[in-house]
C-alpha positions in Angstrom: -79.3 -4.8 -9.1 -78.3 -3.2 -5.8 -74.8 -2.1 -5.1 -74.5 -4.9 -2.6 -75.7 -7.4 -5.2 -73.1 -6.1 -7.7 -70.3 -6.4 -5.2 -71.3 -10.0 -4.3 -71.4 -10.9 -8.0 -68.0 -9.4 -8.6 -66.5 -11.2 -5.7 -67.9 -14.5 -7.0 -66.6 -13.8 -10.4 -63.2 -12.9 -9.1 -63.1 -16.1 -7.0 -63.8 -18.3 -10.0 -61.3 -16.4 -12.2 -58.4 -17.1 -9.9 -59.4 -20.5 -8.6 -59.7 -22.3 -12.0 -57.4 -22.7 -15.0 -57.8 -24.5 -18.3 -55.5 -27.5 -18.7 -53.5 -27.6 -21.9 -54.9 -31.0 -22.8 -58.5 -30.3 -21.7 -60.4 -30.1 -18.4 -60.6 -27.6 -15.6 -58.9 -28.0 -12.2 -59.5 -26.1 -9.0 -57.1 -23.9 -7.1 -55.1 -25.7 -4.5 -53.6 -25.0 -1.1 -50.9 -26.9 0.7 -48.4 -26.6 3.4 -46.0 -23.8 2.4 -42.5 -25.0 1.7 -39.8 -23.0 3.3 -36.7 -22.8 1.0 -33.5 -23.2 3.0 -31.1 -20.9 1.3 -27.4 -21.5 2.1 -25.9 -18.4 3.8 -23.5 -17.7 0.9 -26.5 -17.4 -1.5 -28.8 -15.6 0.9 -26.1 -13.0 1.5 -25.3 -12.3 -2.2 -28.2 -12.9 -4.5 -32.0 -12.3 -4.4 -34.3 -15.3 -3.6 -35.4 -17.3 -6.6 -38.6 -16.2 -8.2 -41.4 -18.7 -7.7 -44.1 -18.7 -10.4 -47.4 -17.4 -9.0 -49.3 -20.4 -10.5 -46.9 -22.9 -8.9 -46.2 -22.0 -5.3 -43.9 -24.3 -3.4 -45.6 -26.7 -1.0 -44.4 -29.6 1.1 -46.9 -31.8 -0.7 -45.9 -30.6 -4.2 -42.1 -31.0 -3.5 -42.6 -34.6 -2.2 -44.8 -35.5 -5.2 -42.2 -34.1 -7.5 -39.4 -36.1 -5.8 -41.4 -39.3 -6.1 -42.1 -38.6 -9.8 -38.4 -37.7 -10.4 -37.3 -41.2 -9.3 -40.2 -43.2 -10.7 -39.9 -45.1 -14.0 -43.6 -44.7 -14.6 -43.2 -41.7 -16.9 -41.2 -43.6 -19.5 -42.8 -45.5 -22.4 -41.8 -48.9 -21.1 -41.5 -48.1 -17.4 -37.7 -48.6 -17.3 -36.4 -45.1 -17.0 -36.9 -42.1 -14.7 -35.6 -38.6 -14.7 -33.1 -39.8 -12.2 -31.7 -42.3 -14.7 -29.9 -39.6 -16.5 -29.6 -37.2 -13.6 -27.9 -39.2 -10.9 -27.6 -37.6 -7.4 -24.1 -38.9 -6.9 -23.1 -37.1 -10.1 -24.6 -33.8 -9.1 -27.8 -34.8 -10.9 -25.9 -35.3 -14.2 -24.8 -38.4 -16.1 -21.5 -40.1 -15.9 -21.8 -41.1 -19.5 -20.9 -38.7 -22.3 -24.4 -39.2 -23.9 -27.4 -40.7 -22.1 -29.1 -43.7 -23.7 -32.9 -43.7 -23.9 -35.4 -46.6 -23.5 -34.9 -47.7 -27.1 -31.1 -47.9 -26.8 -30.7 -44.6 -28.7 -28.0 -42.2 -27.8 -28.4 -38.5 -27.6 -25.8 -35.9 -28.8 -25.4 -33.8 -25.6 -24.2 -34.5 -22.1 -26.9 -34.4 -19.4 -26.7 -31.1 -17.6 -26.4 -31.0 -13.8 -29.5 -29.9 -11.9 -28.0 -27.4 -9.5 -29.5 -24.1 -8.4 -31.8 -24.1 -11.4 -34.4 -22.0 -9.6 -32.4 -18.9 -10.7 -32.3 -19.8 -14.4 -34.8 -18.5 -16.9 -33.5 -20.6 -19.9 -33.0 -24.3 -19.6 -31.1 -27.0 -21.7 -27.8 -26.4 -23.3 -29.5 -24.5 -26.1 -32.0 -22.6 -24.0 -35.1 -24.0 -25.7 -37.1 -24.1 -22.4 -38.1 -20.9 -20.8 -38.8 -22.3 -17.3 -38.4 -25.4 -15.2 -42.1 -26.1 -15.9 -41.5 -25.9 -19.6 -38.4 -28.0 -19.4 -40.2 -30.9 -17.6 -42.5 -31.5 -20.6 -39.7 -32.4 -23.0 -37.9 -35.6 -21.9 -41.1 -37.7 -21.4 -42.1 -37.4 -25.1 -38.6 -37.2 -26.6 -38.2 -40.2 -28.9 -34.6 -40.8 -27.9 -35.2 -40.3 -24.2 -38.3 -41.6 -22.3 -40.3 -42.0 -25.6 -43.7 -41.8 -24.1 -46.8 -39.8 -24.8 -48.4 -37.6 -22.2 -51.9 -39.1 -22.5 -50.4 -42.6 -21.8 -48.2 -41.3 -19.0 -51.1 -39.5 -17.4 -53.3 -42.6 -17.7 -50.7 -44.7 -16.0 -50.5 -42.2 -13.2 -54.3 -42.0 -12.9 -54.5 -45.8 -12.6 -51.8 -46.0 -10.0 -52.8 -46.9 -6.4 -51.0 -43.9 -4.8 -50.7 -41.0 -7.3 -54.3 -39.7 -7.4 -54.2 -39.2 -3.7 -50.8 -37.6 -3.8 -51.9 -35.2 -6.6 -55.0 -34.3 -4.5 -52.9 -33.5 -1.5 -50.6 -31.4 -3.6 -53.0 -29.7 -6.0 -56.5 -30.4 -4.6 -57.6 -32.5 -7.5 -57.7 -36.3 -8.2 -57.6 -35.5 -11.9 -54.0 -35.8 -13.1 -52.6 -34.0 -16.2 -49.3 -33.2 -17.7 -49.3 -29.6 -16.4 -49.5 -30.8 -12.8 -46.8 -33.4 -13.4 -44.5 -30.6 -14.7 -45.4 -28.4 -11.8 -44.6 -31.1 -9.2 -41.2 -31.9 -10.9 -40.3 -28.3 -11.0 -41.1 -27.8 -7.3 -38.7 -30.6 -6.4 -36.0 -29.3 -8.8 -36.1 -25.9 -7.2 -35.1 -27.4 -3.9 -31.8 -28.7 -5.4 -29.7 -25.9 -4.0 -26.0 -26.1 -3.4 -23.9 -23.6 -1.4 -21.8 -25.2 1.2 -18.3 -25.8 -0.3 -14.9 -25.1 1.3 -14.8 -21.9 -0.7 -18.2 -20.8 0.5 -17.1 -21.3 4.1 -13.9 -19.5 3.5 -15.7 -16.5 2.0 -18.0 -16.4 5.0 -15.0 -16.3 7.4 -15.6 -19.7 9.0 -13.4 -22.8 8.9 -13.2 -24.1 5.4 -12.0 -27.5 6.3 -8.8 -26.9 4.4 -5.3 -26.6 5.8 -3.5 -23.2 5.6 -1.5 -24.5 2.6 -4.6 -25.7 0.8 -6.4 -22.4 1.4 -3.4 -20.6 -0.1 -3.7 -22.8 -3.2 -7.5 -22.1 -3.4 -6.9 -18.3 -3.1 -4.2 -18.4 -5.7 -6.6 -20.3 -8.0 -9.3 -17.8 -7.4 -6.9 -15.0 -8.3 -6.1 -16.7 -11.6 -9.8 -17.1 -12.2 -10.4 -13.4 -11.7 -7.3 -12.2 -13.6 -8.2 -10.9 -17.1 -4.6 -11.6 -18.2 -4.7 -15.2 -16.9 -7.7 -17.4 -16.5 -10.3 -14.6 -17.1 -13.1 -17.0 -16.2 -15.3 -14.7 -14.2 -16.9 -13.0 -17.1 -18.9 -16.1 -17.9 -18.9 -17.9 -14.6 -19.3 -15.1 -12.1 -17.3 -14.3 -9.0 -17.7 -14.4 -5.2 -20.4 -11.8 -5.5 -22.4 -14.1 -7.8 -22.0 -17.5 -6.0 -24.1 -19.3 -8.6 -20.8 -19.4 -10.5 -22.6 -19.0 -13.9 -24.0 -16.0 -15.7 -26.8 -18.3 -17.0 -26.1 -16.9 -20.5 -24.9 -18.5 -23.8 -21.4 -18.3 -25.2 -19.2 -19.8 -27.9 -16.1 -20.8 -25.8 -13.9 -21.8 -28.7 -14.5 -25.5 -28.8 -14.7 -25.8 -32.6 -13.9 -23.9 -35.7 -17.1 -25.1 -37.3 -20.3 -26.5 -35.8 -22.1 -29.8 -36.2 -24.4 -28.7 -33.3 -25.6 -25.1 -33.7 -26.7 -24.8 -30.0 -28.6 -21.6 -29.3 -28.5 -20.8 -33.0 -30.7 -23.8 -33.8 -33.4 -22.3 -31.5 -33.2 -18.6 -32.4 -32.4 -19.1 -36.1 -29.8 -16.3 -35.8 -26.5 -17.3 -37.3 -24.7 -15.1 -34.8 -25.9 -17.6 -32.1 -24.4 -20.6 -33.8 -22.0 -22.6 -31.5 -23.3 -20.9 -28.4 -24.2 -23.0 -25.4 -25.4 -22.3 -21.9 -22.8 -21.6 -19.2 -23.0 -24.4 -16.7 -22.4 -23.8 -13.0 -18.9 -24.5 -11.7 -20.3 -26.0 -8.5 -19.7 -29.7 -7.8 -17.5 -30.2 -10.9 -15.8 -33.1 -9.1 -19.1 -35.0 -9.4 -20.4 -33.8 -12.8 -17.8 -35.1 -15.4 -17.7 -35.3 -18.3 -17.6 -31.7 -19.3 -18.9 -29.4 -22.0 -22.2 -29.7 -23.9 -21.0 -32.8 -25.7 -19.1 -34.3 -22.8 -15.8 -34.2 -24.8 -13.6 -33.6 -21.8 -13.4 -36.3 -19.1 -11.2 -34.4 -16.6 -10.8 -30.9 -15.2 -7.2 -31.0 -16.5 -8.6 -31.3 -20.1 -11.0 -28.4 -19.5 -8.2 -26.2 -18.2 -5.9 -27.2 -21.1 -8.7 -26.2 -23.5 -8.8 -22.6 -22.2 -5.0 -22.6 -21.9 -3.9 -23.8 -25.3 -6.9 -25.3 -27.2 -9.2 -22.4 -28.2 -10.5 -22.6 -31.8 -11.5 -19.5 -33.6 -14.8 -19.2 -35.5 -17.1 -16.5 -36.7 -19.2 -16.5 -33.5 -16.5 -17.0 -30.9 -17.1 -14.9 -27.8 -15.1 -11.7 -27.6 -14.2 -12.8 -24.0 -11.9 -15.5 -25.6 -9.3 -12.7 -26.0 -6.3 -14.9 -26.5 -7.7 -17.2 -29.2 -5.0 -16.2 -31.6 -2.4 -17.9 -29.4 -4.7 -20.8 -28.4 -5.6 -19.5 -25.0 -4.3 -18.2 -21.6 -1.0 -20.1 -21.8 -1.1 -21.1 -18.2 2.0 -22.6 -16.5 1.8 -26.0 -14.9 1.7 -24.4 -11.4 -1.1 -22.0 -12.5 -3.1 -25.0 -13.9 -2.7 -26.8 -10.6 -3.9 -23.8 -8.6 -6.8 -23.2 -10.9 -7.9 -26.8 -10.6 -7.7 -26.7 -6.8 -9.9 -23.6 -6.8 -12.5 -25.4 -9.0 -12.4 -28.4 -6.7 -13.0 -26.1 -3.7 -16.5 -25.5 -5.1 -17.4 -29.1 -4.1 -20.4 -29.4 -1.8 -20.6 -33.0 -0.6 -23.7 -32.2 1.5 -25.5 -31.6 -1.8 -25.3 -35.2 -3.0 -25.7 -36.6 0.6 -28.9 -34.6 1.4 -31.6 -37.2 2.2 -34.3 -34.7 1.0 -32.8 -35.1 -2.5 -32.6 -38.8 -2.5 -35.0 -41.5 -3.8 -38.0 -41.6 -1.4 
């Protein structure tokens, strides 16, 4: 074969190697192209943290995001067509659930509170116990979970394939009429990566523009932030970040002194390491006003209860985080004024535009 022929053969081989992939449940789909989706990063995030990392095999497109939004709100993925992702991740609740434990299609109750879906594009471990390694991985779980949507992927895919709209929508997003579970997870993940929050009164204050607060309210907010950052007081920043990390979470796992012994092992149940027992993912502090109840099991209904826990309610255990330095006296022992200031600071992370964004709402 001539050199020219060899080059042509290599180019053809390379084309097919990058334009096809094997589906996890069988079949081959072609590469796809769509309208590139431009992520709108709020200034406070753009100025302080790198852009989120988008998987090479799931680039953001306008068509993919819109398909993901439709799927997120559609009951078609559940076994009896009565529940959607949005049933347990309500936009008005910061894409979390107002109930302590969500109830699935069979009336069964889970044992953890539904996590808010905020700024998840920067997280590499999902769920309270970190069992999913990506948004794409996370999207597979609820559909087949017997106490959630209680479906099977073959049945969910068949329902989508028979639908009057979805084959065309998948073709627009992924250049194939053949629907599979992988493409469903990719579309959902694309939509979830758009759920970005970063326009609260504190964000505006830190940027040097009007916060919307009065001078007195700004003073309360700053006093609360000082307590948050003070290692001898709130000492919250080690797990929840600071103004230089406006995600307001370290996206790691901690035992924050909720219990002396554990019914739910959290991260430990996934890793099998006893030193991880009782550790749960640090949630973002953004939009706490919307996302009650709090903690992995929703045990606290109000921010006052949360603050009291860290002030006087810490429980010691073998895996308690070393950052809970005052566990021997129950916590930070905050005064009533300090508790009020800290609460005001936490409320200053409220971004109303997030839950009002029409791009996030049901299509």
